ZAMARGU-4260 file (C-alpha; in steps of 0.2 Angstrom, whole numbers, plus 5000, padded with zeros to 4 digits):
<rodrens>
0) 5039/4750/5031 | 5023/4740/5028 | 5010/4749/5018 | 4993/4754/5026 | 4980/4767/5024
5) 4968/4769/5039 | 4954/4779/5044 | 4955/4781/5062 | 4941/4786/5075 | 4946/4780/5092
10) 4961/4784/5103 | 4967/4766/5105 | 4970/4762/5087 | 4978/4780/5085 | 4991/4777/5099
15) 4995/4759/5093 | 4997/4766/5075 | 5010/4779/5081 | 5020/4768/5091 | 5021/4755/5076
20) 5027/4771/5066 | 5040/4776/5079 | 5047/4758/5081 | 5049/4756/5061 | 5055/4774/5057
25) 5073/4771/5060 | 5079/4785/5047 | 5070/4798/5054 | 5059/4801/5039 | 5048/4816/5039
30) 5029/4815/5040 | 5017/4824/5028 | 5003/4833/5037 | 4986/4840/5030 | 4970/4845/5038
35) 4951/4846/5031 | 4941/4861/5038 | 4924/4869/5036 | 4932/4886/5030 | 4946/4896/5027
40) 4945/4910/5039 | 4957/4913/5054 | 4944/4913/5067 | 4928/4901/5068 | 4935/4887/5057
45) 4932/4869/5063 | 4944/4855/5059 | 4934/4839/5053 | 4951/4828/5052 | 4968/4827/5048
50) 4980/4816/5038 | 4997/4811/5042 | 5008/4802/5029 | 5023/4792/5037 | 5029/4788/5019
55) 5021/4787/5002 | 5014/4770/5005 | 5009/4773/5023 | 4995/4785/5030 | 4981/4788/5041
60) 4966/4800/5043 | 4960/4804/5060 | 4941/4809/5061 | 4937/4823/5073 | 4920/4827/5068
65) 4907/4818/5057 | 4898/4825/5042 | 4886/4833/5054 | 4899/4842/5064 | 4898/4831/5080
70) 4914/4828/5089 | 4921/4810/5089 | 4932/4812/5104 | 4929/4817/5122 | 4938/4832/5129
75) 4951/4820/5139 | 4953/4810/5123 | 4957/4825/5113 | 4970/4830/5126 | 4979/4812/5123
80) 4977/4815/5103 | 4985/4832/5105 | 4999/4824/5115 | 5002/4810/5102 | 5003/4821/5087
85) 5015/4832/5097 | 5027/4818/5100 | 5027/4815/5081 | 5029/4833/5076 | 5043/4835/5089
90) 5053/4820/5084 | 5050/4821/5065 | 5050/4836/5053 | 5034/4840/5044 | 5031/4842/5026
95) 5014/4849/5018 | 5008/4858/5003 | 5004/4876/5008 | 5006/4869/5026 | 5005/4887/5034
100) 4986/4884/5033 | 4986/4868/5042 | 4998/4873/5055 | 4989/4890/5060 | 4973/4880/5061
105) 4981/4866/5071 | 4988/4879/5083 | 4971/4885/5086 | 4966/4869/5089 | 4979/4861/5100
110) 4987/4877/5106 | 5005/4873/5100 | 5015/4880/5088 | 5025/4869/5075 | 5032/4883/5062
115) 5049/4879/5066 | 5047/4861/5064 | 5044/4862/5045 | 5055/4854/5034 | 5048/4858/5017
120) 5033/4864/5008 | 5030/4857/4992 | 5021/4872/4985 | 5037/4883/4987 | 5048/4869/4978
125) 5036/4870/4964 | 5039/4888/4963 | 5058/4887/4963 | 5057/4873/4950 | 5041/4880/4939
130) 5038/4898/4943 | 5024/4900/4933 | 5015/4886/4942 | 5002/4878/4943 | 5002/4879/4962
135) 4987/4868/4967 | 4992/4851/4973 | 4980/4842/4962 | 4986/4850/4947 | 5004/4847/4951
140) 5000/4829/4954 | 4990/4827/4939 | 5005/4835/4929 | 5016/4823/4936 | 5006/4806/4939
145) 4992/4808/4927 | 4973/4805/4930 | 4975/4792/4944 | 4980/4807/4956 | 4963/4815/4955
150) 4952/4800/4957 | 4948/4803/4975 | 4944/4821/4972 | 4932/4817/4958 | 4922/4805/4971
155) 4923/4817/4984 | 4914/4832/4974 | 4901/4819/4967 | 4897/4814/4986 | 4898/4833/4993
160) 4885/4837/4980 | 4874/4822/4983 | 4874/4827/5002 | 4868/4845/4997 | 4885/4854/4998
165) 4892/4866/4986 | 4909/4864/4977 | 4912/4880/4967 | 4926/4892/4964 | 4921/4903/4980
170) 4913/4890/4991 | 4920/4873/4993 | 4910/4862/5006 | 4922/4847/5006 | 4916/4844/5025
175) 4900/4838/5020 | 4906/4823/5012 | 4903/4805/5020 | 4917/4803/5033 | 4925/4789/5023
180) 4926/4798/5006 | 4933/4813/5016 | 4945/4802/5024 | 4951/4794/5008 | 4953/4810/4999
185) 4964/4817/5014 | 4975/4801/5013 | 4978/4804/4995 | 4982/4822/4998 | 4996/4817/5010
190) 5002/4803/5001 | 5003/4814/4985 | 5012/4828/4995 | 5025/4814/5001 | 5028/4808/4983
195) 5030/4826/4975 | 5042/4831/4989 | 5053/4815/4986 | 5052/4819/4966 | 5056/4839/4969
200) 5069/4836/4981 | 5081/4828/4968 | 5076/4840/4955 | 5081/4854/4966 | 5098/4847/4968
205) 5100/4842/4950 | 5095/4860/4945 | 5106/4868/4958 | 5092/4876/4968 | 5094/4865/4984
210) 5105/4879/4992 | 5093/4892/4988 | 5079/4882/4995 | 5088/4879/5012 | 5097/4896/5014
215) 5082/4908/5009 | 5066/4900/5004 | 5064/4888/5020 | 5070/4901/5033 | 5060/4914/5026
220) 5044/4902/5027 | 5047/4897/5044 | 5053/4914/5052 | 5044/4927/5043 | 5030/4920/5031
225) 5021/4908/5043 | 5020/4920/5058 | 5015/4935/5047 | 5000/4925/5041 | 4996/4920/5059
230) 4998/4938/5066 | 4987/4949/5054 | 4985/4967/5055 | 4974/4977/5067 | 4962/4990/5058
235) 4954/5005/5065 | 4936/5000/5060 | 4928/5016/5067 | 4940/5027/5054 | 4936/5014/5040
240) 4917/5015/5042 | 4918/5035/5044 | 4929/5034/5027 | 4916/5024/5019 | 4903/5036/5022
245) 4913/5051/5018 | 4920/5044/5001 | 4901/5038/4996 | 4895/5056/4999 | 4910/5064/4989
250) 4907/5053/4975 | 4888/5057/4975 | 4892/5075/4975 | 4904/5073/4960 | 4892/5062/4950
255) 4877/5075/4951 | 4889/5088/4947 | 4894/5080/4931 | 4876/5074/4927 | 4870/5092/4929
260) 4884/5098/4917 | 4881/5085/4903 | 4861/5085/4904 | 4858/5093/4887 | 4871/5079/4879
265) 4863/5064/4887 | 4845/5068/4884 | 4844/5059/4867 | 4855/5045/4874 | 4843/5043/4888
270) 4828/5041/4877 | 4837/5028/4866 | 4840/5018/4882 | 4823/5019/4889 | 4815/5015/4872
275) 4826/4998/4872 | 4823/4995/4890 | 4805/4999/4895 | 4792/4989/4884 | 4778/5001/4881
280) 4763/4988/4881 | 4747/4991/4887 | 4746/4977/4899 | 4764/4976/4905 | 4773/4987/4918
285) 4771/5002/4907 | 4753/5002/4905 | 4748/4997/4923 | 4760/5011/4930 | 4752/5023/4918
290) 4735/5018/4924 | 4740/5020/4942 | 4746/5039/4939 | 4728/5042/4931 | 4719/5034/4946
295) 4712/5021/4934 | 4710/5004/4944 | 4699/4994/4933 | 4706/4990/4916 | 4694/4977/4910
300) 4687/4977/4892 | 4669/4979/4899 | 4674/4994/4910 | 4683/5004/4897 | 4670/5002/4883
305) 4656/5011/4894 | 4670/5023/4903 | 4668/5041/4898 | 4686/5050/4899 | 4688/5065/4911
310) 4701/5073/4900 | 4712/5073/4885 | 4725/5061/4895 | 4712/5049/4899 | 4706/5048/4882
315) 4723/5045/4874 | 4727/5031/4886 | 4711/5023/4883 | 4715/5023/4864 | 4733/5017/4869
320) 4724/5002/4877 | 4716/4997/4861 | 4730/5002/4848 | 4746/4999/4857 | 4752/5016/4851
325) 4759/5025/4866 | 4767/5039/4856 | 4753/5052/4860 | 4754/5049/4879 | 4759/5065/4888
330) 4769/5057/4902 | 4775/5044/4893 | 4794/5047/4897 | 4791/5052/4915 | 4783/5034/4917
335) 4798/5026/4908 | 4809/5034/4919 | 4800/5029/4935 | 4800/5011/4929 | 4819/5013/4925
340) 4822/5020/4943 | 4813/5005/4951 | 4823/4993/4941 | 4840/5003/4945 | 4838/5010/4963
345) 4855/5014/4963 | 4857/5026/4949 | 4853/5044/4951 | 4846/5045/4933 | 4845/5034/4917
350) 4862/5039/4910 | 4875/5030/4921 | 4892/5038/4922 | 4898/5023/4929 | 4893/5012/4914
355) 4907/5011/4900 | 4893/5007/4887 | 4884/5023/4891 | 4900/5033/4891 | 4905/5025/4874
360) 4888/5031/4868 | 4891/5048/4874 | 4909/5051/4868 | 4909/5041/4852 | 4892/5041/4845
365) 4885/5057/4851 | 4901/5068/4853 | 4910/5059/4838 | 4927/5060/4847 | 4941/5049/4842
370) 4946/5033/4852 | 4965/5032/4858 | 4963/5012/4860 | 4951/4997/4857 | 4947/4982/4867
375) 4951/4964/4861 | 4934/4965/4854 | 4938/4979/4844 | 4926/4991/4854 | 4933/5009/4857
380) 4939/5010/4875 | 4934/5024/4888 | 4950/5022/4900 | 4960/5035/4909 | 4972/5037/4894
385) 4956/5043/4884 | 4949/5053/4897 | 4966/5062/4900 | 4967/5065/4882 | 4951/5076/4882
390) 4952/5084/4898 | 4955/5100/4891 | 4941/5100/4880 | 4928/5097/4894 | 4930/5103/4910
395) 4918/5090/4919 | 4929/5076/4912 | 4943/5080/4927 | 4928/5074/4939 | 4925/5059/4928
400) 4943/5054/4932 | 4942/5058/4950 | 4926/5048/4952 | 4935/5033/4944 | 4950/5034/4956
405) 4938/5037/4971 | 4927/5021/4967 | 4944/5011/4965 | 4950/5018/4983 | 4932/5013/4990
410) 4930/4996/4981 | 4947/4989/4984 | 4952/4997/5001 | 4938/5003/5011 | 4924/4990/5006
415) 4938/4977/5004 | 4945/4978/5020 | 4928/4980/5030 | 4921/4964/5022 | 4936/4954/5028
420) 4937/4960/5046 | 4939/4945/5059 | 4938/4944/5078 | 4932/4962/5080 | 4945/4972/5071
425) 4958/4962/5062 | 4962/4957/5045 | 4973/4942/5040 | 4979/4945/5022 | 4987/4928/5013
430) 5005/4934/5012 | 5011/4922/4997 | 5029/4917/4995 | 5025/4909/4978 | 5014/4923/4970
435) 5027/4931/4959 | 5041/4925/4947 | 5054/4936/4955 | 5053/4929/4972 | 5045/4943/4980
440) 5029/4942/4992 | 5012/4944/4984 | 4997/4946/4995 | 4978/4942/4994 | 4962/4945/5002
445) 4965/4960/5002 | 4981/4963/4991 | 4991/4974/5002 | 5005/4975/4989 | 4995/4989/4980
450) 4990/5000/4996 | 4991/5017/4990 | 5008/5025/4992 | 5009/5043/4997 | 5011/5054/4981
455) 5027/5060/4976 | 5021/5077/4972 | 5004/5078/4981 | 5001/5097/4974 | 4999/5091/4956
460) 4984/5079/4961 | 4967/5082/4966 | 4967/5086/4984 | 4951/5074/4987 | 4962/5059/4979
465) 4977/5064/4990 | 4965/5064/5006 | 4958/5047/5004 | 4973/5040/4996 | 4983/5045/5012
470) 4969/5039/5023 | 4970/5021/5020 | 4986/5018/5027 | 4980/5027/5043 | 4967/5013/5046
475) 4981/5001/5049 | 4986/5003/5068 | 4998/4995/5080 | 4992/4986/5095 | 4990/4994/5112
480) 5007/4996/5119 | 5015/4992/5102 | 5022/5003/5088 | 5026/5000/5070 | 5045/5001/5065
485) 5044/5004/5046 | 5058/5005/5033 | 5058/5006/5014 | 5074/5005/5004 | 5080/5020/4995
490) 5078/5016/4976 | 5082/4997/4978 | 5079/4992/4961 | 5091/5006/4952 | 5104/4999/4966
495) 5102/4981/4960 | 5102/4988/4943 | 5119/4998/4945 | 5126/4983/4953 | 5121/4970/4941
500) 5127/4981/4926 | 5144/4981/4933 | 5146/5000/4925 | 5158/5008/4936 | 5150/5026/4930
505) 5133/5019/4936 | 5141/5013/4953 | 5149/5029/4957 | 5132/5038/4958 | 5126/5028/4972
510) 5144/5027/4980 | 5144/5046/4980 | 5126/5046/4985 | 5121/5057/4971 | 5102/5057/4964
515) 5102/5043/4951 | 5090/5052/4938 | 5099/5069/4939 | 5117/5062/4937 | 5112/5051/4922
520) 5102/5066/4915 | 5118/5078/4917 | 5128/5066/4905 | 5116/5061/4893 | 5109/5080/4890
525) 5127/5085/4892 | 5122/5098/4905 | 5136/5108/4912 | 5129/5121/4925 | 5121/5109/4937
530) 5123/5097/4952 | 5116/5080/4955 | 5116/5082/4974 | 5098/5086/4980 | 5106/5098/4993
535) 5116/5108/4981 | 5107/5125/4975 | 5109/5121/4957 | 5102/5104/4959 | 5098/5098/4940
540) 5081/5091/4947 | 5076/5109/4953 | 5083/5118/4939 | 5078/5106/4923 | 5066/5095/4931
545) 5059/5090/4912 | 5076/5082/4910 | 5076/5072/4925 | 5058/5066/4922 | 5063/5060/4905
550) 5078/5050/4911 | 5066/5042/4925 | 5055/5036/4911 | 5071/5029/4901 | 5084/5023/4913
555) 5077/5006/4918 | 5064/5005/4904 | 5080/5005/4891 | 5088/4990/4899 | 5071/4981/4901
560) 5070/4982/4882 | 5060/4997/4877 | 5062/5003/4860 | 5065/5020/4852 | 5044/5019/4846
565) 5040/5014/4865 | 5051/5029/4873 | 5045/5042/4859 | 5026/5038/4865 | 5030/5038/4883
570) 5038/5054/4883 | 5028/5061/4869 | 5044/5066/4858 | 5049/5062/4841 | 5058/5045/4837
575) 5073/5054/4832 | 5075/5062/4848 | 5070/5045/4857 | 5084/5037/4847 | 5097/5050/4851
580) 5093/5049/4870 | 5095/5030/4870 | 5112/5031/4860 | 5118/5044/4873 | 5112/5034/4887
585) 5121/5018/4881 | 5137/5027/4877 | 5138/5036/4893 | 5136/5018/4902 | 5145/5006/4891
590) 5144/4990/4902 | 5124/4992/4900 | 5125/4984/4883 | 5136/4969/4890 | 5124/4966/4903
595) 5108/4966/4891 | 5119/4954/4880 | 5124/4942/4892 | 5106/4940/4898 | 5100/4937/4880
600) 5114/4924/4877 | 5110/4915/4893 | 5092/4914/4887 | 5095/4909/4869 | 5108/4896/4875
605) 5100/4888/4891 | 5082/4894/4890 | 5084/4902/4907 | 5092/4915/4917 | 5097/4916/4935
610) 5100/4928/4950 | 5117/4929/4958 | 5108/4918/4971 | 5102/4906/4958 | 5084/4908/4957
615) 5079/4904/4939 | 5067/4911/4927 | 5063/4898/4915 | 5061/4905/4896 | 5062/4890/4887
620) 5051/4897/4874 | 5066/4909/4870 | 5078/4896/4867 | 5065/4886/4855 | 5063/4902/4845
625) 5082/4905/4844 | 5085/4888/4839 | 5072/4890/4824 | 5076/4907/4818 | 5094/4910/4824
630) 5100/4929/4823 | 5087/4933/4811 | 5077/4938/4826 | 5088/4952/4831 | 5088/4960/4814
635) 5074/4971/4809 | 5078/4969/4791 | 5077/4950/4791 | 5061/4950/4801 | 5054/4961/4787
640) 5061/4951/4773 | 5056/4934/4780 | 5039/4939/4788 | 5044/4934/4806 | 5033/4947/4814
645) 5025/4935/4826 | 5039/4925/4832 | 5050/4941/4833 | 5037/4950/4844 | 5036/4934/4855
650) 5056/4933/4856 | 5057/4952/4860 | 5046/4950/4876 | 5055/4935/4882 | 5071/4944/4880
655) 5064/4959/4890 | 5060/4946/4904 | 5077/4940/4903 | 5085/4957/4907 | 5073/4963/4921
660) 5073/4946/4930 | 5090/4946/4937 | 5088/4964/4944 | 5071/4962/4951 | 5076/4945/4957
665) 5091/4951/4966 | 5080/4965/4975 | 5068/4951/4981 | 5083/4942/4988 | 5089/4957/4997
670) 5072/4960/5005 | 5070/4943/5010 | 5087/4939/5017 | 5085/4956/5027 | 5068/4949/5035
675) 5077/4932/5040 | 5091/4941/5047 | 5082/4953/5058 | 5069/4941/5064 | 5084/4929/5069
680) 5091/4945/5079 | 5075/4948/5088 | 5075/4931/5092 | 5092/4931/5099 | 5090/4946/5109
685) 5073/4940/5115 | 5063/4955/5109 | 5046/4956/5106 | 5045/4961/5088 | 5037/4953/5072
690) 5038/4957/5053 | 5020/4960/5051 | 5019/4966/5033 | 5030/4967/5017 | 5026/4978/5003
695) 5038/4979/4988 | 5054/4987/4996 | 5045/4991/5013 | 5046/4980/5029 | 5034/4984/5043
700) 5039/4977/5060 | 5027/4978/5076 | 5036/4978/5092 | 5033/4984/5110 | 5035/5002/5112
705) 5049/5003/5124 | 5061/4993/5113 | 5057/5003/5097 | 5074/5011/5097 | 5083/4995/5099
710) 5072/4987/5085 | 5075/5001/5074 | 5093/4999/5074 | 5093/4981/5070 | 5080/4984/5056
715) 5093/4997/5048 | 5108/4985/5052 | 5100/4970/5042 | 5093/4980/5028 | 5108/4989/5024
720) 5120/4976/5027 | 5112/4958/5023 | 5119/4958/5006 | 5135/4966/5000 | 5134/4974/4983
725) 5146/4985/4973 | 5135/5001/4979 | 5129/5004/4997 | 5111/5000/5002 | 5101/5013/5012
730) 5085/5011/5023 | 5079/5024/5036 | 5067/5015/5048 | 5053/5027/5056 | 5042/5022/5071
735) 5024/5026/5072 | 5007/5020/5078 | 4999/5018/5061 | 5006/5014/5043 | 5003/5032/5036
740) 5014/5041/5048 | 5028/5028/5048 | 5029/5030/5030
</rodrens>
């Protein structure tokens, strides 16, 4: 184990260095790996070099391209280089920081896949230990080792800018740095990764998190997350373009409809906006444009002195040119409007119904309506809640709400997906295993976690919203000869909630396969003549839908800490009624109180809560507050008496986190472990099937058409039996060519 850091540009040195390492690595230590690229896209990204650390003290950087993008190795040498790296990766396990990125691009370069050889990823270790982050390698290193950890990065950024490159949040051109400086930076990265790995390994063991890391986190990464990121999703680009055109047309129709209806109200506001934005000076844009209308080309003093006006308008204009007073100009407003339109070409008129400020003027200054809520800066808000509150007062507000919803669908999905198409018709969302505190996947570029779901009750929605909402999933299509097998857990969180509560009455609901909300409503509201089975004639959900709806709002919210004030607001009922519902609810299911108390106790005593598989939610601040103020924080009278409003509010939020985490965390474990198990089954049976997407409680597999039934059985079996709870789990996979029909 001698120390060395080398930048390598020739095959002989690389060969010797690697042979030296192999001879000295008697303990079979892993290697840390990192690449430097000129982009992040799945296609068309070039690797400029890669770093390998054999230990925290020994690392190399191999240069593949210089800063001008010229290749360093010949085709023959490249083959030899790939073989040398292959030897290392097959014999020694790989560690990295978000190494999925490096390995996907290395596979593009070398043609070899190493997902199965990854021992650990430091980003996932950090997530288990510190679920709130930070997750950047430099941020973690800075927190652990101080300023020395980021010295190379600072030098690199200076050098990139010196060479005319950019380093911003959206554009990072590290590849433009001098080779030596980029090499030093990459070597520092792999060294830091190795050091963090060694340190975090000990911490995982110390905090009883090692088993979870080995049994769930890393298998999920190797078997599901990495292949999912590599695979991407196929998109029907023609359908998407058609949707873009249609939705634009539909939005424009609605915008014009609203503007026509509100024209009398907005004229004074438009006047005010124009006065503010268009300076009415003779020699500015206004004067020049007005002169053009009149056909006057020469505006010199000499000319205007001798010119005889042809009509009243010209006379007034010449006076304006001398005095600067535009008030008598007949076409003053028309000219101002035209200038405004030139500056805002995409707006149909001066009043912009997409502008929050313009709407604030209309609703609060002109119509004198009462706001429902305020922003942090104390300005009244025009949000959906406010618009819903006045929808019965003005019929055009419904259209305004629809426009906002359509704009969101267009911007987030239609435009968002089209901007990210690669290789003709694919998108590659980043599926992240470290994006949520509960251990569920999150996704970026685009965020597939909030793909619109089909409406529970489409008849209650605006048909135009339903049309586009349902079309989005239709654009995701399976490959030729393949289909999607898609399954969603039925009410996964309520099942986890029943299990965690240890309440027999709650668990019976699921064991008997009753409808949870109807069964609870029946008890809480003491309804005798109804059934909680959906198939029965006298099903509560059909007979008394309002009672079921109330419980749907209360059931989980109450356990997650919603007070009678919150419930009263959500259900639009009195606080007395809300209190009665809560009391009946907790009396009907007595073990819920015990569950809540055990979560609260854990967080006050240890500063964290755990899922049944050991994932932790660190809420140390709750312990600090409890150590400072004790049981006073649980007593409204004491809070009032001692003015503990601020700490009490913070404490309550932390307690709410403590009760929902074990439930949501369990749901995440179940989905994650189901995906691991089904992938193992696909491999074992040699089936061409891959998990391609995971959204909330839904798992999407793509497989060859002829094996769809077999895959479907495996998916169902794995999802329903992966974790044995006190209540049965239920998932019904569907087979389809796109994500809408499979849902």
